[in-house]
C-alpha positions in Angstrom: 6.4 -7.5 -13.7 4.6 -4.4 -13.3 5.5 -0.9 -12.1 3.6 0.7 -9.3 3.6 4.7 -9.0 2.6 6.0 -5.4 0.3 9.1 -4.8 -1.1 11.0 -2.1 1.6 11.0 0.4 2.8 14.3 2.4 2.0 16.0 5.7 -1.1 15.7 7.8 -2.0 16.9 11.5 -3.3 14.2 13.3 -5.7 12.3 13.6 -5.8 12.5 9.7 -7.6 11.6 7.3 -5.1 11.0 4.8 -5.3 8.7 1.7 -2.8 6.8 -0.8 -3.0 5.3 -4.0 -0.9 3.1 -6.0 -1.7 2.9 -9.7 -0.5 -0.3 -11.5 1.3 -0.1 -15.2 1.5 -3.5 -16.9 -0.4 -6.7 -16.9 -2.9 -6.5 -13.7 -3.9 -10.3 -14.6 -0.6 -11.7 -13.2 -1.1 -10.1 -10.1 -2.5 -11.7 -7.3 -1.7 -9.7 -4.0 -1.1 -5.4 -4.0 -0.3 -4.2 -0.5 1.3 -1.3 1.2 4.5 -1.7 3.1 6.2 0.8 5.7 9.4 1.2 6.4 11.5 4.2 8.6 15.2 4.7 8.1 17.1 1.6 10.1 14.2 -0.4 10.5 12.9 -3.5 8.6 9.8 -3.0 6.1 6.5 -4.1 7.7 3.2 -4.9 6.1 0.4 -2.6 6.5 -2.2 -3.7 4.6 -2.6 -6.0 1.2 -5.8 -6.8 -1.0 -6.2 -9.8 -3.2 -7.1 -11.0 -6.4 -10.4 -12.3 -5.1 -11.0 -9.0 -2.7 -10.0 -10.4 0.3 -8.1 -7.7 2.7 -5.3 -8.4 5.2 -3.8 -5.9 7.7 -1.1 -5.5 10.3 -2.8 -5.7 13.9 -1.7 -2.0 14.6 -3.6 -0.8 11.1 -6.8 -2.9 11.3 -10.0 -0.6 12.3 -7.8 2.6 11.2 -6.8 1.7 7.9 -8.8 0.6 4.4 -7.4 -0.8 1.5 -9.8 -1.5 -1.8 -9.6 -0.8 -5.1 -11.1 -0.1 -7.9 -13.4 -1.7 -10.3 -10.7 -2.3 -12.5 -8.4 -3.1 -10.4 -5.3 -1.5 -11.5 -5.6 1.5 -9.0 -5.3 0.5 -5.2 -6.1 2.5 -2.1 -5.5 2.9 1.4 -7.5 5.4 3.6 -5.8 6.0 6.5 -7.6 7.2 9.8 -6.6 8.0 13.7 -3.3 8.5 12.3 -0.7 9.8 14.9 3.0 10.8 14.9 3.9 6.6 15.5 2.3 6.7 11.4 5.3 8.8 10.8 7.3 7.2 7.8 7.9 6.0 4.4 5.0 4.0 2.8 5.7 1.6 0.2 3.5 0.1 -2.5 3.9 -3.6 -3.8 2.8 -5.7 -5.9 3.1 -9.9 -6.4 1.9 -12.5 -8.9 3.0 -15.0 -11.8 4.0 -14.5 -15.0 2.7 -17.2 -17.3 1.0 -18.5 -14.4 4.6 -19.9 -13.1 7.2 -17.4 -12.3 6.6 -15.6 -8.8 7.7 -11.7 -9.0 7.1 -9.0 -6.8 7.3 -5.1 -7.5 7.7 -2.3 -5.7 7.1 1.2 -5.7 9.8 3.9 -5.1 7.6 5.0 -1.5 5.8 8.2 -0.5 6.4 10.1 3.0 3.9 10.1 5.4 4.5 13.0 8.3 1.8 13.4 10.8 1.9 16.0 13.2 0.4 16.4 16.7 
């Protein structure tokens, strides 16, 4: 398992941009996927974007073309560049890491989340 620390949240005026970052503390070699999710009060947590160990990426349909996920060369920090933001993107965003401990035991770690507020 690893610990995650998000940063970069806050208030921004439409259309942005805004960038979120997630720093991974622990054994990065155990991590298969790092991603972003978002969740408003009373709603389920939805996938936003993610990047795998082989650097392939995945985006939710509503984010594709607006958001870009990337990692530093050492793969310990993930970045989410957010463009064309609107008030509908206002919610809390969470960093998530998934992988295998000793190559056999699955785990999922979550950050505490950061608030993003987009004003019109």
